[in-house]
C-alpha positions in Angstrom: 0.0 0.0 0.0 1.1 3.5 -0.8 0.4 7.0 0.5 0.7 9.9 -1.9 1.7 13.5 -1.4 0.9 16.1 -4.0 2.3 19.7 -3.7 2.7 22.9 -5.6 6.4 23.6 -6.2 8.1 26.9 -5.9 7.7 27.5 -9.7 4.0 26.6 -9.6 4.5 23.1 -11.1 2.6 20.2 -9.5 4.8 17.4 -7.9 3.9 14.2 -6.2 5.7 11.4 -4.5 4.7 8.1 -2.9 5.4 6.6 0.5 5.6 2.8 0.7 4.8 1.4 4.2 6.5 -1.9 3.5 9.9 -0.2 3.1 9.1 2.8 5.3 10.4 5.1 2.6 9.4 7.9 0.3 10.0 7.8 -3.5 11.4 10.5 -5.6 9.5 13.7 -6.5 7.9 13.6 -10.0 6.7 16.7 -11.8 3.3 16.6 -13.6 4.2 18.8 -16.6 3.4 20.7 -18.6 1.1 23.0 -16.5 1.1 25.1 -13.5 -1.3 26.1 -10.7 -1.8 29.0 -8.3 -3.0 26.7 -5.4 -2.0 23.5 -3.9 -3.3 20.5 -5.9 -6.1 18.2 -4.7 -5.5 14.4 -5.0 -7.0 11.1 -4.3 -6.3 7.5 -5.3 -8.7 5.0 -6.8 -8.1 1.9 -8.9 -4.2 2.3 -8.8 -4.5 5.8 -10.2 -3.6 9.1 -8.5 -6.3 11.6 -9.6 -5.2 15.2 -9.4 -7.3 18.4 -9.8 -5.7 21.9 -9.9 -6.9 25.5 -10.4 -5.0 26.8 -13.4 -2.8 29.9 -13.4 -5.2 31.8 -15.7 -8.9 32.6 -15.5 -9.6 30.3 -12.5 -9.9 27.3 -14.8 -9.9 23.7 -13.5 -7.7 20.9 -14.8 -7.7 17.2 -14.2 -5.0 14.5 -14.7 -4.2 11.0 -13.6 -1.1 9.1 -12.8 -1.3 5.3 -13.5 1.1 4.0 -10.8 1.1 0.5 -12.3 3.1 1.8 -15.3 4.2 5.2 -14.1 2.5 7.3 -16.8 0.8 10.7 -16.5 -2.3 11.3 -18.6 -1.6 15.0 -19.2 -4.0 17.7 -18.1 -7.6 17.9 -19.3 -9.8 21.0 -18.9 -12.9 20.7 -16.7 -15.7 23.0 -17.5 -16.5 25.7 -14.9 -14.2 27.8 -12.8 -13.5 28.6 -9.2 -11.8 31.2 -7.1 -10.6 28.7 -4.5 -8.4 25.6 -4.4 -10.3 22.4 -5.5 -11.0 19.4 -3.2 -11.3 15.8 -4.3 -12.7 12.9 -2.2 -13.0 9.2 -2.8 
């Protein structure tokens, strides 16, 4: 089992890393590029995928992407219709 940490980096890029309880260790940071955010990302895990939503850096747009941890691939960012003036929140 893994625990994931998603953060907004100093240059507004989204990064994540995974903690593995079995080895009691954190993995390396991985950037979800291209793209940037003006808030901290929101993330949750379902079906071996890390789902991430961010508020974009322009016009309060919302963007969604997934990381498939079984093969280590990022889907890229997809626009979600609507906008917000606050950081998004995901739940599962």
